[in-house]
N, C-alpha and C positions, 0 to 999 in steps of 0.2 A: 224858313227854317233851315238853321244848320245842320251838317253833317259830322257824325264821326264815325270812323272806319276799323274794323278788322278785315284784314286782307291776309287772305290762304293761309290761316289758321289750317293746320297740319295735324290731324290727331288720328288714333288710331282706335276704332271699337267695332263691334258687331252690327253688321249691317245687309238685309238681303234676306231674301226668301228661299235661296235654294238652301238645302243641308249643310252642301262643304262653304256657305256664307256663314252659316250659323255656329261652327266649330275653331273659329279662330281669328284675330280682330283682325280688320283691313283698315286701307287710308282712307280718310274723309276729309275732305278741302271743305272748309268753310269759310264764307266770306260775311260779314255782318254792316250793316249799315245803320246808323240809330241817327234819329231827327229831333232835334231840340231847339232850344233858344240857348246859345253861348253868350248872349249879348252881357248878362251879369258876371258868368265868368272871364269872359274878355276883359271886364273893369277891374273886376277884385282882385284876379291872379290866384284866387285861393282854389284849392282842390276840390273842397265841399261844393263848389258850384258848378262843376265839371261831371260830365258822365266819366266815372271812374272807367276807362277801358282795360285797363288791367286786370281789377274785379271780374268786370262782364267777361274777358275773355276766360279766366280761370272758370269763371262760372258754365261759360259753354262749352270748355274741353271738358270739364268732367262731368258734365251729362253725356255727351257725345259718346266719350269712352266707356261710359254705364249705360246707358238705356236700352239698349241692345234690341233697339227698333228693327222691324221687318221692311219699310220704306222709307227713301229719304223723305217724302213728304211728311210723315208723322214727326221724322227727329226735326226738320226746317220749320214743324208748325212748333214743336217742344223748344227752340231755339228761339224764335219770335217769341213765344209768351216770358220766358225767359230775360231777352232784352227788353219789354214791354213792363216788368217790373221795377225795373232800374230808375231812380230817381230824374224825374226831369226827361224821360222820353216818349215822346209823344206818336213814336211811328219809326219802323222796323222795316228793312230789306233783308233778308236772311236767303243765302244761295248753299247749298249743301250739294258736294258733288264726290261721287265716285270715280276717282282715276282709276283708267284702265279697265274700267266695267265692260265696257263695248270693244269687241276687236276695230282697229280701225282708228277708232278715235279716242281720243286722250282723255277724254273725260265726259262724265254723263251725269246728270243731274234735276235740281228744280229750284226754284227761287219762288221766295212768298214775299210777299206785302201785307203788313198788318198793324192797324192802329190801333191806340189804346182806348177807342170807343167803338170796337168791334165786338 
């Protein structure tokens, strides 16, 4: 299986369980890997045979900025569902991080792996 990825997509949204986290958007760092068969796209050189990472990134960003989830686990699960709705995507790995959320740590977060048949 081949991979298409979106690396270090930085968005701002409401995420967290504390009152202060619910008041203003904070940085959310997202990494996406989607698995598909790119053989046809490699032969045809046609965008319709590819995973459209531009469209996917826009959907991911729009959801992350408006979902106002309490947990990174919930947001990661939402984003995995969006990835699996894309044509040709069979599996995805989604990593959602909150940079600076824990003192002395660059980032904290969660990574989920989902398949179309889950």
